[in-house]
C-alpha positions as CSV (number, residue, x, y, z in Angstrom):
1,R,-22.1,1.8,68.6
2,L,-18.8,1.8,67.0
3,F,-16.9,2.5,70.2
4,S,-16.6,1.1,73.7
5,T,-14.6,2.6,76.5
6,S,-13.2,1.5,79.8
7,S,-11.4,3.3,82.6
8,D,-7.8,2.5,83.6
9,T,-7.8,0.3,86.6
10,K,-4.1,-0.6,86.5
11,G,-3.0,2.4,88.6
12,K,-0.7,5.2,87.6
13,R,1.5,3.3,85.2
14,M,-0.4,4.2,82.1
15,A,-2.9,7.1,82.4
16,G,-5.8,7.4,80.1
17,R,-8.7,5.3,79.0
18,E,-9.1,2.4,76.6
19,L,-11.1,2.9,73.5
20,V,-12.1,-0.1,71.4
21,F,-12.7,0.8,67.8
22,A,-13.1,-1.5,64.8
23,G,-11.8,-4.4,66.8
24,R,-8.6,-2.6,68.0
25,S,-7.9,-1.4,71.4
26,Y,-6.3,2.1,71.9
27,R,-5.1,3.9,75.0
28,V,-6.5,7.4,74.7
29,V,-6.9,10.7,76.6
30,N,-10.2,12.2,77.7
31,S,-10.0,14.9,75.0
32,L,-10.3,12.2,72.3
33,L,-13.3,10.6,74.1
34,M,-14.9,14.1,73.9
35,L,-14.1,14.3,70.2
36,V,-15.7,10.9,69.6
37,S,-18.8,12.1,71.5
38,F,-19.0,15.2,69.4
39,L,-18.5,13.2,66.2
40,E,-21.3,10.8,67.1
41,R,-23.6,13.8,67.7
42,Y,-22.6,15.5,64.4
43,L,-23.1,12.3,62.4
44,S,-26.5,11.8,64.0
45,C,-27.5,15.3,62.9
46,A,-26.2,14.6,59.4
47,T,-28.4,11.5,59.1
48,Q,-31.5,13.2,60.6
49,F,-31.1,16.3,58.5
50,S,-29.7,15.3,55.2
51,A,-29.8,18.9,53.9
52,L,-27.1,19.8,56.5
53,S,-24.8,16.9,55.7
54,S,-22.3,18.9,53.7
55,S,-22.1,21.5,56.5
56,V,-21.7,18.8,59.1
57,L,-18.9,17.2,57.2
58,S,-17.1,20.5,57.0
59,K,-17.4,21.0,60.7
60,I,-16.2,17.4,61.3
61,T,-13.1,18.1,59.1
62,E,-12.5,21.3,61.2
63,M,-12.7,19.3,64.4
64,F,-10.2,16.7,63.2
65,R,-7.8,19.4,62.0
66,F,-8.1,21.4,65.3
67,Y,-7.5,18.2,67.3
68,N,-4.4,17.4,65.3
69,E,-3.0,20.9,65.6
70,R,-3.7,21.2,69.3
71,T,-2.2,17.8,70.0
72,N,0.9,18.8,68.0
73,S,1.3,22.0,69.9
74,L,0.7,20.6,73.3
75,V,2.9,17.5,73.0
76,L,5.4,17.9,70.2
77,Q,6.0,21.6,70.8
78,A,5.8,21.1,74.6
79,E,3.1,23.8,75.3
80,A,1.6,21.4,77.8
81,C,4.7,22.2,80.0
82,K,3.5,25.8,80.1
83,T,-0.2,25.5,80.1
84,A,-0.8,22.3,82.1
85,G,2.1,22.5,84.4
86,L,3.9,19.4,83.2
87,K,7.6,19.4,84.0
88,R,8.4,17.7,80.7
89,I,6.9,15.7,78.0
90,N,7.6,12.0,78.6
91,T,7.1,8.7,76.8
92,K,3.7,8.2,78.3
93,N,2.5,11.6,76.9
94,L,3.9,10.7,73.4
95,V,2.3,7.2,73.5
96,L,-1.1,8.6,74.5
97,A,-0.9,11.3,71.8
98,S,0.1,8.8,69.2
99,Q,-2.7,6.4,70.1
100,S,-5.3,9.2,70.1
101,L,-4.1,10.5,66.7
102,S,-4.2,6.9,65.4
103,V,-7.9,6.8,66.3
104,V,-8.5,10.1,64.6
105,M,-6.8,8.8,61.4
106,S,-9.1,5.7,61.5
107,L,-12.1,7.8,62.1
108,M,-11.2,10.0,59.1
109,D,-11.3,6.9,56.9
110,I,-14.9,6.1,57.8
111,V,-16.3,9.6,57.8
């Protein structure tokens, strides 16, 4: 496995989970862990069914693009304040979004 995860046991100070990828540790949100899970399944399909690999790669690209767009709209455009009931976007939210997008960028390099 390329990834390992652990839950946050330090309390409320920094929400999220830790993802270890390529020797680096990232604080990430659950949505990224779901993206990684989907990515692993898609890559498994691509290796088992080589005739579908170009289609799978196209879907993976769409997933990355959607994740980036949704993160941008929720955090940078503050839609999370409306949809998730946050009072404001704070530093913690920005850090978690940044870390999650850093993982996505790293994943794009290997896919």
